[in-house]
Residue, then its C-alpha position, 0 to 999 in steps of 0.5 A: x130174363x130172355x124173351x120166351x120163344x116157345x111156340x105160341x100160335x095164339x093167332x092161327x093163320x088162315x090156311x089157303x090151298x089150291x083146291x076149293x073147300x066148302x067150309x067155315x073158317x073159324x080161326x079169325x072168329x077165335x082171334x076176334x075174341x082175343x086181346x081183351x086184357x094186358x095178358x092177352x096183349x103180352x101173349x099176342x106179342x110173344x106170338x108175333x116174335x115167334x116167326x123170328x125163331x122160325x127164320x133163325x133156328x133153321x136158319x133160313x135168314x142166314x143160310x139162304x144168303x150165306x150159301x149164295x154168296x162168295x164167302x161161305x159154302x155148304x158140303x154138298x149133301x142132300x141138296x144143300x148146294x142148290x143155292x150155291x149152284x143157283x140150280x133152283x127154279x120156280x118149283x124149288x120151294x115146293x120141292x123144299x130142297x129134299x125136305x129142308x124147308x127151314x133152309x129155303x126161301x120158302x121159309x122166309x116167305x112163310x115166316x115173314x107173312x106169318x109174322x105180318x099177320x100176327x102183328x096186324x092183329x096186335x096193331x088192330x086189336x090191342x089199342x082197345x085192350x084194358x091195360x096200362x096205357x104206356x105198356x099198351x103203346x109200347x106193345x103196339x110199337x113193337x108190333x110195328x117194328x116187327x112188321x117192318x122187319x118181316x116186310x124188309x126180310x121179304x122184299x130183300x129176298x123177293x123184290x116186289x111183294x104183297x103189303x098186308x096191313x090188315x088182319x085176315x078176318x076173311x079168306x078174301x082179306x087174306x088174298x093180296x096182290x103185289x106192290x112195288x118195291x118202292x111202296x114196300x119201303x114206304x110202308x117200312x118207313x111208316x111202320x118204323x116211324x110208328x115204332x119210334x113214336x111209341x116210346x120204346x125204352x133206350x138201351x140198357x133199359x130194354x128186355x133181352x130180345x126186344x128192340x130199343x128205340x135205337x134199334x128201330x133207327x138201326x133197322x131204319x138206316x139199313x132199310x133206307x140203305x137198301x132203298x138207296x135213300x142215302x140221306x135217310x140212311x145217314x140220318x138214322x145211322x148218325x142218330x144211333x151213333x150219337x145216342x152214345x147208348x152202344x159201343x163196339x166191344x174191344x175184341x171182336x171175338x167176344x161178340x160171338x162168345x157164349x159166355x160174353x152174351x150179356x156184355x156183347x149187347x153193348x154192340x150186338x144191338x138186336x139178336x136172335x136170342x136162343x133158349x138153353x132149355x128143352x124144349x126151346x129155341x136153338x139154331x143149327x149154326x154151331x153144328x154146321x160150322x164145326x169139324x165133323x163128328x164132334x172132333x174138337x172141343x171148341x165148337x160144340x158137343x155135336x158138329x157135322x162139318x157142313x159149312x165152310x169158308x172159301x180159301x180165297x176169302x180167308x186169304x183176302x184178309x190182312x194177316x193183322x186183321x183180328x176178324x181172321x181169327x174167326x176163321x181157321x184152317x185147323x182145329x184141336x181134336x178131343x185128344x188135344x192134337x192139332x189137326x190140319x183141316x185139309x186132312x179130314x174128309x169130306x172137307x176139301x183141302x182148301x176149305x176153312x172152318x168158321x168160328x163165329x158160332x161155337x158152343x163147347x158147353x151146352x148139352x141141351x141146345x145151342x146157347x150162342x145168339x145170332x146177331x141181327x143188327x150190330x153197331x159195326x153195321x151202323x158205322x158202315x151204313x153211315x160210311x157208305x151213305x155219307x160217301x154216296x152223298x158227299x164223296x170220300x169225306x173226312x166224316x166217311x173215313x171216320x166211320x169206316x176207320x172206327x171199325x177198322x181200328x177195332x179189327x187191328x187194321x190201319x186207317x183206310x188209305x186217304x185220297x180215294x175216289x168216291x167209287x173206290x171208297x164205296x167199294x172199300x166199305x162194301x169190302x169192309x162189310x164182307x170182312x166184318x159180317x161173314x156168315x151172318x146172312x148179310x153179304x149176299x144182299x150187299x152183292x145184290x143191292x149193288x149189282x156186284x153179284x154177277x161179277x163176284x160170284x163166278x170168281x168164288x169157286x173151288x174144287x167142290x164148286x168149280x162153276x157157279x152159273x149165276x144169272x141176272x134173275x138170281x137177284x131175287x128168289x122166285x115167289x114160292x109156287x105154293x103161294x101162287x097156287x093158293x093166291x090168284x092175285x099173286x104174280x111170279x117175278x118177271x124174271x122167273x116166268 
């Protein structure tokens, strides 16, 4: 069965405010009395997964990045274009983009530290619980994995962030200053080492929504890539590939089909798993990506026409690339008529529909999962890391060509220089992972955002004035007001 994602706030966070209140804090006292039994430990772990739902149901972890990149853009309603136009400032997270907290960097900050707090309690308290020792070790291992994931989500969005490895037993303990990005990655590595050593099961002997030990190394590889630790990224990526536990689906479109969800886990290593029940965890991507007004039967019961791909990105694909079939310039309406999308207002004539998130059957909640870590990602991490270490070697070509062949493309041209090969890998990632919350971070970690973003324009967004400071988002003003030890990012002061 799927991991239960219902709201289960067993571990309430301490609410810090800008004003001083003379009151006793009871939340930590309650938590201190918890984690005595196996049931306590399992419920606490479910609570530690819950912030993933907050990150992806909005979904901040996809839209914050996707609305900033050069592939996808929003219909400019109710302030949704703030990220696309880079018009946010240090007060952006207080304003919450006209109420859209779930699409803002603030949601990543709040959910990231919510998750870290909950994992800290597990890591500290579960070892003393009376329960099966093997399962106890696995629960703690999952908590270490989740803490690493939350910390990685924070640092790739905000740069230097607070490392918090102790539960907030007091208000003083909850107030923490920044650490350098280098130290953040040291903590991520340490947590993933602990997670791997915990004896998590290998795929397929893993519950849906839980990390296998191969997923631990997949996250390790990606974090190391972002840390420019090429040797570590290559080592961990190779360990996943050579494990033989996962493989690419023959048809890339099946990775995203609601009725292929179970089969897709052979490639979709770790995903935000949604619950087709009410109440339950869902997400907005189906409603955002389809044509407006439930006009077509393919996308979903209700779609709003609020997220599109740039025509320039669509045209960048080789026509033979099967991944281009996950984009379209027309759709079939309810009467079975083919409608040219350019004729539908308020869509710009050069907009493109995104077909990665379709759910034509559910009447309750969206049932299509959102990928977080896929095997294709691991192959391209290996290709880039190998090239950065050893140039455009035969090994590096082998990794990228595995992904290209699945897409129906010929092998990459041989004889490329090191830099040209790395550029080819970054471009391959663009075609493979569009609308999955990935591209913006590839641009920022490589410094390409300053040259690429100004070219990603159309009639809706003819100018996108990106600046060096936009590599990271500003620290939320709410946090600065509450935490006297927290400093704003230098570029945003």
